[in-house]
N, CA and C of each residue as an Amber inpcrd file, in Angstrom:
protein
   564
 -73.2110000 149.0250000 -32.1830000 -71.9730000 149.7110000 -31.4310000
 -71.7980000 148.3010000 -30.3340000 -70.4160000 147.4510000 -30.8970000
 -70.1770000 146.4380000 -30.0780000 -70.2150000 146.5530000 -28.4080000
 -70.3340000 145.6280000 -27.4860000 -70.4110000 145.7610000 -25.9940000
 -69.4070000 146.3360000 -25.6080000 -68.0690000 146.0310000 -26.6190000
 -66.6260000 146.3310000 -25.8020000 -66.3980000 147.8570000 -25.9590000
 -66.8120000 148.3490000 -27.2380000 -66.6700000 149.3660000 -27.4660000
 -67.7480000 150.4100000 -26.6310000 -68.8260000 149.7960000 -26.1350000
 -69.9330000 150.6450000 -25.2740000 -69.1090000 150.8530000 -23.7150000
 -68.5280000 149.4520000 -23.3620000 -68.2040000 149.4830000 -22.3680000
 -66.9160000 150.7790000 -22.1870000 -66.4350000 150.4400000 -22.9340000
 -65.0720000 151.6200000 -22.8530000 -65.5330000 152.8260000 -23.2860000
 -66.5070000 153.5150000 -23.7950000 -66.8410000 154.8000000 -23.7830000
 -68.1130000 154.9470000 -22.5200000 -68.1380000 154.3680000 -21.7200000
 -68.8470000 154.3180000 -20.5510000 -67.7400000 154.7800000 -19.7170000
 -66.7760000 154.1990000 -19.5310000 -65.8130000 154.1230000 -18.8040000
 -64.6400000 155.7230000 -18.6480000 -64.8110000 155.5190000 -20.1760000
 -63.8690000 156.7410000 -20.5150000 -64.6070000 157.9320000 -20.2630000
 -66.4420000 157.9060000 -20.1820000 -67.1450000 159.1930000 -19.5650000
 -66.6760000 159.0240000 -18.1970000 -67.1230000 158.1070000 -17.3470000
 -66.5960000 158.1630000 -15.9710000 -65.3750000 158.4890000 -15.8540000
 -64.0240000 157.9700000 -16.3830000 -63.0270000 159.0570000 -15.8780000
 -62.9300000 159.8730000 -16.1350000 -63.6030000 160.6430000 -17.4820000
 -63.0670000 162.3010000 -17.5350000 -63.9430000 163.0760000 -16.3620000
 -65.3410000 162.4500000 -16.4290000 -66.1210000 163.6130000 -15.3000000
 -65.3400000 163.3640000 -14.0370000 -65.1820000 162.2060000 -13.4620000
 -64.6000000 162.5670000 -12.2250000 -63.4270000 163.2090000 -12.1380000
 -62.5610000 163.3240000 -13.1230000 -61.4520000 164.1240000 -13.2270000
 -61.8120000 165.3670000 -13.2010000 -62.2040000 165.9350000 -14.0400000
 -63.0780000 167.4220000 -14.1210000 -63.6350000 167.3580000 -12.6520000
 -64.4030000 166.6070000 -11.8720000 -64.7240000 166.9450000 -10.5470000
 -63.8460000 167.5660000  -9.8100000 -62.9730000 166.5000000  -9.6330000
 -61.6510000 166.6190000  -8.5670000 -60.8420000 167.7120000  -9.3940000
 -60.6920000 168.5230000 -10.6330000 -59.9110000 169.7140000 -10.6320000
 -60.9150000 170.5150000 -10.0550000 -61.4520000 170.8150000 -10.5650000
 -62.7210000 172.1130000  -9.8840000 -62.8030000 172.3570000  -8.2260000
 -62.5950000 170.9400000  -7.7310000 -62.8660000 171.1640000  -6.4740000
 -61.4320000 170.9960000  -5.6710000 -60.3390000 171.0890000  -6.3810000
 -58.9980000 171.2750000  -5.6220000 -58.4330000 172.4070000  -6.1550000
 -58.4260000 173.3350000  -5.9610000 -57.9780000 175.0930000  -6.4500000
 -56.8030000 175.1990000  -6.4930000 -56.4500000 175.0740000  -4.9220000
 -55.2580000 175.3040000  -3.9750000 -54.2150000 173.9520000  -3.5650000
 -54.8740000 172.8380000  -4.2350000 -54.6410000 171.8450000  -3.9360000
 -53.0380000 171.7150000  -5.1810000 -52.0930000 170.6790000  -3.5230000
 -50.8590000 170.8400000  -4.4050000 -50.8090000 169.3360000  -5.1640000
 -50.6690000 169.8970000  -6.6570000 -50.1610000 168.4730000  -7.5170000
 -49.6290000 167.4090000  -6.7710000 -49.9370000 165.8230000  -7.3940000
 -49.6710000 164.3160000  -6.8900000 -48.2330000 165.1190000  -6.9450000
 -47.4450000 164.2080000  -5.7320000 -46.0900000 164.3290000  -5.7950000
 -45.3600000 163.3690000  -6.6500000 -44.1410000 163.4400000  -7.3400000
 -43.6020000 162.5750000  -8.1040000 -42.8510000 161.6750000  -7.8360000
 -42.7730000 160.6480000  -8.5280000 -41.7960000 159.6940000  -7.3280000
 -39.8010000 159.8550000  -7.9830000 -39.6160000 159.6440000  -6.8590000
 -37.9880000 160.4030000  -6.7320000 -37.8190000 159.1130000  -7.7700000
 -36.5500000 159.8740000  -8.3930000 -35.6410000 159.2970000  -9.4350000
 -36.2580000 158.6870000 -10.8870000 -37.3840000 158.6680000 -10.7000000
 -38.4970000 158.8280000 -12.4090000 -37.1720000 159.2060000 -13.2480000
 -37.3680000 160.2250000 -13.3380000 -37.3180000 161.7130000 -14.1900000
 -35.7170000 162.6920000 -14.2410000 -34.7970000 162.0830000 -13.3440000
 -33.4290000 162.2710000 -12.9550000 -32.4450000 161.4310000 -14.0900000
 -31.5450000 162.4810000 -14.7330000 -30.5950000 161.8760000 -15.0770000
 -29.2180000 161.3320000 -13.9460000 -28.5190000 160.9230000 -14.8640000
 -27.5790000 159.8980000 -13.6870000 -26.7400000 160.3760000 -13.1840000
 -26.1240000 161.7040000 -13.7650000 -25.5220000 162.7770000 -13.0770000
 -25.8770000 164.1350000 -13.7580000 -24.9490000 165.0370000 -12.8170000
 -25.8520000 166.5310000 -13.3500000 -24.2810000 166.8690000 -13.3940000
 -23.9420000 168.0130000 -13.9260000 -22.7740000 169.0560000 -13.9530000
 -23.1300000 170.0420000 -12.9320000 -21.8210000 170.4290000 -12.9540000
 -21.5840000 171.7280000 -11.9560000 -21.7590000 172.6950000 -12.2300000
 -20.7530000 172.7030000 -13.6880000 -20.6020000 173.6070000 -14.8000000
 -21.3070000 174.9150000 -14.5920000 -22.6990000 174.5980000 -14.4040000
 -23.7220000 175.8090000 -14.6360000 -23.9220000 176.8190000 -13.7550000
 -23.0900000 175.9590000 -12.1700000 -23.2610000 177.0400000 -11.2290000
 -22.6250000 178.5490000 -11.2860000 -24.2670000 179.6390000 -10.7990000
 -25.2240000 179.0680000  -9.5040000 -26.3100000 178.8870000 -10.0660000
 -26.3410000 178.0570000 -11.1860000 -27.7270000 177.8890000 -12.2360000
 -27.6170000 176.0110000 -12.0340000 -28.9770000 175.2930000 -12.1230000
 -28.7190000 174.2580000 -12.2930000 -28.4150000 173.5690000 -13.5330000
 -28.0350000 172.4910000 -13.7410000 -27.1730000 171.5800000 -15.3300000
 -28.7000000 171.8170000 -15.9880000 -29.1440000 172.0820000 -17.0150000
 -30.3150000 172.5420000 -17.8190000 -30.7630000 171.4460000 -18.0760000
 -29.8970000 170.0820000 -18.4230000 -30.4640000 168.6910000 -18.5840000
 -31.0670000 167.7300000 -17.5900000 -30.9470000 168.4580000 -16.4870000
 -31.0220000 167.3380000 -15.1680000 -32.4770000 168.1160000 -14.2890000
 -32.4040000 169.7560000 -14.6430000 -33.3770000 170.5960000 -13.6300000
 -34.0200000 171.3630000 -14.7750000 -34.4660000 171.3130000 -15.8260000
 -35.1020000 172.4750000 -16.5220000 -36.2090000 173.3690000 -16.5980000
 -36.5280000 172.8320000 -15.0870000 -37.7160000 173.6800000 -14.7020000
 -39.1300000 173.1510000 -14.9050000 -40.3960000 173.0680000 -13.9500000
 -41.5650000 172.3870000 -14.4210000 -42.4520000 173.5620000 -14.0800000
 -43.5050000 174.1880000 -14.7380000 -44.5390000 174.9650000 -14.0670000
 -45.7460000 173.7750000 -13.8270000 -46.8010000 174.6690000 -13.0570000
 -47.9150000 174.1640000 -12.3250000 -48.5380000 174.4910000 -13.5070000
 -49.7380000 173.5690000 -13.8920000 -51.1380000 173.7860000 -15.1900000
 -52.1140000 174.5760000 -13.6830000 -51.9890000 174.8480000 -12.9730000
 -53.3230000 175.4920000 -12.0750000 -52.8290000 177.2550000 -12.3970000
 -51.2180000 177.2990000 -12.1400000 -51.0130000 178.9890000 -12.3380000
 -51.1610000 178.9680000 -13.9430000 -51.8180000 180.2980000 -14.3330000
 -51.6120000 180.7940000 -15.5630000 -51.8430000 181.9010000 -15.6320000
 -51.8630000 183.2120000 -16.6320000 -51.7720000 184.4080000 -16.3660000
 -53.4630000 184.5320000 -15.4890000 -54.2640000 184.0490000 -16.1860000
 -55.5080000 184.2600000 -15.8070000 -55.7430000 184.0190000 -14.6790000
 -54.8270000 183.2790000 -13.5170000 -55.3840000 182.7710000 -12.4640000
 -54.5340000 183.3320000 -11.5110000 -53.4740000 183.7330000 -11.5390000
 -52.5680000 184.5850000 -10.8430000 -53.2430000 185.1670000  -9.3180000
 -54.2070000 186.1750000  -9.9720000 -55.0710000 186.6590000  -9.0140000
 -55.8400000 185.7520000  -7.6140000 -55.7390000 184.2530000  -8.1500000
 -56.4750000 183.5920000  -7.1370000 -55.6760000 182.8130000  -6.9370000
 -54.5480000 182.4400000  -7.1860000 -53.6840000 181.4660000  -6.8870000
 -52.2670000 181.9780000  -6.1570000 -50.9450000 182.7960000  -7.0110000
 -49.7770000 182.8500000  -6.7100000 -49.7150000 184.1160000  -5.8370000
 -50.9500000 184.9260000  -6.0920000 -51.0430000 186.3300000  -5.1640000
 -51.7490000 186.5800000  -4.0770000 -52.0080000 185.2870000  -3.8560000
 -52.9040000 185.3130000  -2.8510000 -51.8570000 185.0490000  -1.4410000
 -52.3070000 185.9110000  -0.3170000 -50.7420000 185.4460000   0.5290000
 -51.6520000 184.0040000   1.0950000 -50.0360000 183.1240000   1.1590000
 -49.9420000 182.2270000   2.0210000 -50.3350000 181.0450000   0.8060000
 -50.5930000 181.2800000  -0.4220000 -50.7490000 180.5420000  -1.3900000
 -49.2780000 179.5040000  -1.6890000 -47.9630000 180.0320000  -1.4060000
 -46.7350000 178.6450000  -2.0080000 -46.6350000 177.9570000  -0.6170000
 -47.2290000 178.5280000   0.3310000 -46.7350000 177.8060000   1.5270000
 -47.5530000 176.0860000   1.3270000 -49.4850000 176.9450000   0.9060000
 -50.0500000 175.6320000   1.0070000 -49.9480000 174.5480000   0.0370000
 -49.2650000 175.1120000  -1.3180000 -48.9220000 173.4670000  -1.9790000
 -47.4500000 173.3040000  -1.8170000 -46.4860000 173.9220000  -0.8310000
 -45.3520000 173.5400000  -1.0140000 -45.0260000 172.1230000  -0.4860000
 -44.4030000 170.9680000  -0.9880000 -44.0860000 169.9480000  -0.3280000
 -43.6420000 169.4110000   0.4430000 -43.7150000 168.3640000   1.3660000
 -42.9720000 167.9110000   2.9350000 -41.6000000 168.0000000   2.7580000
 -41.3020000 167.9890000   3.6210000 -39.6480000 167.9320000   4.2310000
 -39.4230000 166.8880000   4.0250000 -39.7530000 165.3770000   4.2570000
 -39.5270000 164.4260000   3.6610000 -39.4250000 163.8640000   2.3310000
 -40.4050000 164.4880000   1.6130000 -40.0280000 164.3900000   0.3340000
 -39.0410000 165.1030000  -0.4280000 -38.8510000 166.7180000   0.2810000
 -37.6070000 167.1910000  -0.2960000 -36.3620000 166.6110000   0.1520000
 -35.9960000 166.6530000   1.0270000 -34.9110000 166.1490000   2.0330000
 -34.5810000 164.8790000   1.3270000 -35.7250000 163.6440000   1.3530000
 -35.3850000 162.4970000   0.2830000 -34.8240000 163.3160000  -1.2670000
 -35.1230000 164.0000000  -1.5770000 -35.1130000 163.9560000  -3.5510000
 -33.5850000 165.1470000  -3.1910000 -33.3940000 165.6890000  -2.2560000
 -32.0010000 166.7520000  -1.9740000 -31.0520000 165.5240000  -1.8640000
 -30.8110000 164.5490000  -1.0570000 -29.6900000 163.8440000  -0.6420000
 -29.5760000 162.8690000  -2.4510000 -30.8830000 162.7500000  -2.8480000
 -30.4240000 161.7870000  -4.1260000 -29.8100000 162.4150000  -5.0460000
 -29.8450000 164.0130000  -5.3670000 -29.5560000 164.8040000  -6.2180000
 -28.4090000 165.3820000  -5.9750000 -27.6710000 165.7800000  -4.5990000
 -26.7480000 166.1790000  -4.1090000 -25.8930000 164.7800000  -4.4650000
 -26.1860000 163.9340000  -4.5560000 -25.1750000 162.5160000  -5.3010000
 -25.2790000 162.8960000  -6.9200000 -26.2670000 162.9090000  -7.2140000
 -26.2710000 163.4200000  -8.6670000 -25.2050000 164.1890000  -9.3370000
 -25.1240000 165.5050000  -8.2740000 -24.5340000 166.8070000  -8.5790000
 -22.8520000 166.4880000  -8.5440000 -22.9430000 165.5950000  -7.6590000
 -21.4470000 164.9920000  -7.5430000 -20.7880000 165.8450000  -6.7140000
 -21.4310000 166.6210000  -5.3780000 -20.8050000 167.2890000  -4.5280000
 -19.9650000 166.7290000  -3.8700000 -19.0250000 167.3380000  -3.5630000
 -17.9070000 167.0110000  -2.7500000 -18.6450000 166.8110000  -1.1370000
 -19.5580000 168.0360000  -1.0960000 -19.6780000 168.7520000   0.1300000
 -21.0180000 167.9490000   0.3240000 -21.7000000 166.8290000   1.2960000
 -22.6460000 166.5610000   1.3580000 -23.9540000 166.6960000   1.9810000
 -23.2660000 167.3120000   3.0850000 -24.4790000 168.0870000   3.8050000
 -25.3960000 168.6330000   3.7700000 -26.7160000 167.8320000   4.3110000
 -27.7890000 168.4210000   3.5420000 -27.7370000 170.2050000   4.0980000
 -27.3630000 170.4100000   4.6250000 -27.9520000 171.2270000   5.7190000
 -26.9610000 173.0400000   4.6150000 -26.3490000 172.6080000   3.8800000
 -25.4720000 173.3710000   2.9040000 -25.9190000 173.3620000   1.2460000
 -27.5200000 172.8780000   1.4700000 -28.2390000 173.2180000   0.3450000
 -29.8110000 173.6260000   0.4840000 -30.3480000 174.5420000  -0.2040000
 -31.5580000 174.4270000  -0.3600000 -32.3240000 173.5790000  -1.3530000
 -33.1460000 172.8790000  -1.3470000 -34.0790000 172.3000000  -2.0310000
 -34.8240000 173.3230000  -2.6210000 -34.6840000 173.6610000  -3.8640000
 -34.9430000 174.8380000  -4.7950000 -35.7170000 174.4080000  -5.3780000
 -37.2140000 175.4190000  -5.5630000 -37.8450000 175.1600000  -6.6590000
 -36.8440000 176.2980000  -7.8570000 -36.6340000 175.5470000  -9.3030000
 -35.9850000 176.4000000  -9.7450000 -36.7340000 177.7060000 -10.5570000
 -38.4090000 177.1240000 -10.8360000 -38.8180000 178.2920000 -11.2460000
 -39.9620000 178.1850000  -9.8320000 -39.7710000 179.2950000  -8.8870000
 -40.7580000 179.3300000  -7.9440000 -41.6970000 178.8960000  -7.8120000
 -42.1930000 178.4960000  -6.8290000 -43.7360000 178.3930000  -5.9790000
 -44.4240000 179.8690000  -6.5530000 -43.5870000 180.6990000  -6.4330000
 -44.5600000 182.0470000  -6.1770000 -44.2730000 182.8630000  -7.6740000
 -44.0030000 181.9910000  -8.2370000 -44.0580000 182.2040000 -10.0080000
 -44.8090000 181.3470000 -10.7830000 -45.6240000 180.4530000  -9.7970000
 -46.1760000 179.1280000 -11.1660000 -45.2590000 177.9450000 -11.2020000
 -44.3630000 177.6410000 -10.4140000 -43.3830000 176.6420000 -10.4990000
 -44.1690000 175.2480000 -10.1200000 -43.9710000 174.0690000 -10.6810000
 -44.3850000 173.1340000 -10.1920000 -43.7990000 172.4700000  -8.7950000
 -44.9500000 172.4690000  -7.5140000 -43.6380000 171.9730000  -6.4860000
 -43.6350000 170.8460000  -6.2720000 -43.7950000 169.7460000  -6.9440000
 -42.9590000 168.3030000  -6.8810000 -42.2940000 167.7520000  -7.5500000
 -42.9520000 168.6240000  -9.2010000 -41.9610000 167.7040000 -10.6230000
 -40.2450000 167.4890000 -10.2800000 -39.5550000 166.4320000 -10.0940000
 -37.9240000 166.5650000  -9.5430000 -37.3920000 167.6580000 -10.8050000
 -37.9570000 167.9860000 -11.8560000 -37.6870000 168.3280000 -13.1100000
 -37.8960000 170.0200000 -12.1370000 -38.3380000 170.4780000 -11.9100000
 -38.2470000 172.0110000 -11.3980000 -37.4670000 171.8760000  -9.7430000
 -36.7990000 170.9080000  -9.2420000 -36.2070000 171.0250000  -7.8870000
 -34.8190000 170.6260000  -7.8620000 -33.8590000 171.0370000  -7.2880000
 -32.7090000 171.3510000  -7.4430000 -31.6740000 171.6970000  -5.6920000
 -30.8690000 170.5940000  -5.8260000 -29.8760000 170.7240000  -4.5400000
 -28.8000000 172.4010000  -4.8750000 -29.6390000 173.5110000  -4.6580000
 -29.1580000 174.5590000  -4.7680000 -27.6280000 175.3080000  -3.8390000
 -27.0500000 175.3060000  -3.8640000 -25.4750000 175.6040000  -2.7260000
 -26.5230000 176.8980000  -1.5880000 -25.8470000 176.7630000  -0.8990000
 -26.1300000 177.8450000   0.0100000 -24.8070000 179.0750000   0.0180000
 -24.1730000 178.5860000  -0.4790000 -22.4020000 179.2550000  -0.2090000
 -22.3570000 179.9630000  -1.7560000 -21.8930000 180.8670000  -2.3890000
 -21.4040000 181.1010000  -3.0250000 -20.6780000 180.2610000  -4.2510000
 -21.3430000 180.1990000  -5.2500000 -21.0480000 179.4570000  -6.4590000
 -20.3980000 179.8000000  -8.2060000 -19.6940000 179.6660000  -8.4910000
 -20.0030000 180.0020000 -10.0360000 -18.8090000 181.5980000 -10.1370000
 -18.7290000 182.0920000 -10.9700000 -17.5840000 183.0880000 -11.2520000
 -18.4790000 184.5670000 -11.1310000 -19.7550000 184.0850000 -10.7870000
 -20.6540000 185.4200000 -10.4400000 -20.6780000 185.6090000  -8.5990000
 -20.2180000 184.5600000  -7.8940000 -20.3940000 184.5460000  -6.4940000
 -21.5080000 184.8110000  -5.7990000 -22.6170000 184.3970000  -6.7680000
 -23.5870000 184.6110000  -6.2780000 -24.4940000 183.3470000  -5.4270000
 -25.2400000 183.6590000  -4.7630000 -25.8820000 182.5430000  -3.7400000
 -27.3340000 182.0750000  -3.4720000 -27.9870000 181.2130000  -2.9140000
 -29.0900000 180.9200000  -2.7910000 -29.9590000 182.3460000  -2.7010000
 -29.7820000 182.9910000  -1.4000000 -29.8780000 184.1840000  -1.1540000
 -30.1980000 185.1610000  -1.8890000 -29.4170000 185.4330000  -2.5720000
 -29.1580000 186.4270000  -3.9820000 -30.7200000 185.5290000  -4.9350000
 -30.4230000 184.7590000  -5.1050000 -31.8080000 183.7640000  -5.6730000
 -33.1930000 184.3570000  -5.7360000 -33.2200000 184.0730000  -3.7260000
 -34.6760000 184.6820000  -3.5190000 -35.1350000 185.9650000  -3.5450000
 -33.8090000 186.9050000  -3.5260000 -34.1700000 188.2090000  -3.9330000
 -34.8430000 188.2460000  -5.3510000 -34.4860000 187.6770000  -6.1380000
 -34.8050000 187.8680000  -7.3870000 -35.9150000 187.2680000  -7.5000000
 -36.3660000 186.2040000  -7.0760000 -37.7350000 185.3430000  -7.4590000
 -39.0160000 186.5910000  -6.7350000 -38.3430000 187.4570000  -5.4410000
 -39.2850000 187.9200000  -4.7740000 -39.3880000 189.5710000  -5.2140000
 -38.5760000 189.8330000  -6.1910000 -38.8390000 190.9180000  -6.9720000
 -39.9510000 190.5880000  -8.1920000 -39.4020000 189.3740000  -8.8380000
 -40.0820000 188.8700000  -9.6620000 -41.8820000 188.6040000  -9.2350000
 -41.6050000 188.1480000  -8.3090000 -43.1740000 188.1460000  -7.8000000
 -43.9370000 189.1550000  -7.5690000 -43.8730000 190.4630000  -7.0530000
 -43.7940000 191.4470000  -6.7670000 -44.2270000 191.6970000  -8.1220000
 -43.4590000 191.7380000  -9.3090000 -44.1800000 192.4110000 -10.9280000
 -45.2890000 192.1220000 -11.2620000 -44.8800000 190.6390000 -11.1600000
 -46.3430000 189.6900000 -11.8040000 -47.9360000 190.1240000 -10.8660000
 -47.5070000 190.1510000  -9.6520000 -49.0760000 190.0420000  -9.1310000
 -48.9390000 191.6770000  -8.9930000 -48.5180000 192.6850000  -9.7340000
 -48.7880000 194.1870000  -9.3600000 -48.8310000 194.3310000 -11.3980000
 -48.8860000 193.4290000 -12.1940000 -49.4780000 193.1590000 -12.8460000
 -48.6660000 193.9400000 -13.9250000 -46.6730000 193.9710000 -13.6320000
 -46.0690000 194.7210000 -14.2730000 -45.6380000 194.1250000 -15.4940000
 -45.2350000 192.7060000 -15.2400000 -44.8450000 191.9970000 -16.0310000
 -45.3850000 190.6770000 -16.0960000 -45.7370000 189.5950000 -17.4960000
 -46.6120000 189.4240000 -17.7880000 -45.9740000 187.4450000 -16.6780000
 -46.3850000 186.5690000 -16.0420000 -46.3360000 185.8240000 -15.8430000
 -45.3630000 184.2700000 -16.1190000 -45.6620000 184.3950000 -18.0030000
 -44.6890000 183.2130000 -19.0070000 -43.3930000 184.2960000 -18.9930000
 -43.3320000 185.1780000 -19.3190000 -41.8470000 186.2240000 -19.5070000
 -41.5760000 185.8410000 -18.6260000 -41.4800000 186.2960000 -17.1180000
 -41.1650000 186.0180000 -15.5290000 -40.4310000 184.8440000 -15.5410000
 -41.2930000 183.5340000 -15.7750000 -41.3080000 182.2140000 -15.6370000
 -39.8990000 182.0480000 -16.5890000 -39.8070000 182.6010000 -17.7090000
 -38.9610000 182.4190000 -18.5380000 -37.5090000 182.4770000 -18.6630000
 -37.5320000 183.9530000 -17.9470000 -36.4630000 184.6670000 -17.3630000
 -35.7680000 184.1450000 -16.3910000 -36.6540000 183.6730000 -15.3620000
 -35.7450000 182.7650000 -14.0290000 -35.3920000 181.9330000 -14.5550000
 -35.7030000 180.9150000 -15.6550000 -35.1600000 179.4820000 -15.9780000
 -34.2580000 179.6250000 -16.6470000 -34.1060000 181.3960000 -17.6360000
 -33.2070000 180.5760000 -18.5720000 -31.7690000 181.3980000 -17.8630000
 -32.0620000 181.9840000 -17.2940000 -30.9190000 182.7100000 -16.3830000
 -30.9030000 183.7760000 -15.1050000 -31.3970000 183.2360000 -13.7490000
 -31.9610000 184.1560000 -12.9070000 -31.0200000 185.1360000 -12.4200000
 -29.6450000 184.9230000 -12.9260000 -28.9900000 186.0160000 -12.3770000
 -28.8910000 187.1220000 -13.5770000 -29.7350000 187.2850000 -14.3220000
 -29.9060000 188.3940000 -15.4560000 -31.3210000 188.7760000 -15.9290000
 -32.4000000 188.0590000 -15.1450000 -33.6350000 187.8700000 -14.8520000
 -34.4230000 189.0560000 -14.6920000 -33.6190000 189.6420000 -13.9070000
 -34.1890000 191.2870000 -13.6710000 -33.9870000 192.0160000 -14.4080000
 -32.3920000 192.2380000 -15.0840000 -32.0900000 193.0500000 -16.3340000
 -32.9790000 193.0830000 -17.4570000 -33.0510000 191.4160000 -17.7440000
 -33.8340000 190.9960000 -18.8090000 -35.3100000 191.6800000 -18.9930000
 -35.9860000 191.6750000 -18.0120000 -37.1520000 192.2530000 -17.7510000
 -37.5070000 193.7120000 -16.9890000 -36.3230000 194.3830000 -17.7620000
 -36.4020000 195.4860000 -17.5950000 -36.7280000 196.1030000 -15.9610000
 -36.3570000 195.3330000 -14.9800000 -36.8600000 195.5510000 -13.5580000
 -35.3590000 195.8890000 -12.3910000 -34.1630000 195.9050000 -13.0620000
 -33.3360000 195.9110000 -12.3540000 -33.4640000 197.4400000 -11.7120000
């Protein structure tokens, strides 16, 4: 084996070992924050409201949360708070995304920087693909608000943690259309 190949093998083994040790030690650590502006489209449509534009905000899940880990992650009191990104991160992202969505109202207080797949259902805390400026006021034909989505999120969270609904179907239902997620899963 050549010297360069041996060195590459040793280096790869060291990197993989360090990654395995880091992963095992940080069971509830928030995933690394993504750099804003790198994965977002230049413009996002308001036509989907009260849902986000799926091209801009398709949703993203936290790889640490699976059906097998829900009892030690999302179903533990305080879990979502422990991985919630800082307001400095979400406010910076919210300002950028308000512009991308072309909202006439640019007052950040009128929007919740929402996790499309909520943290309580294993949504990724910092991936811009899972965060969007959800209007706090009624939008779309349904007239639903961010508060209505919060109610759906809580009901889905309770159903997942009570083992009435599996995690992945709950994630799929809320990311497909949160306004129908409960009825799709037979929870209305």
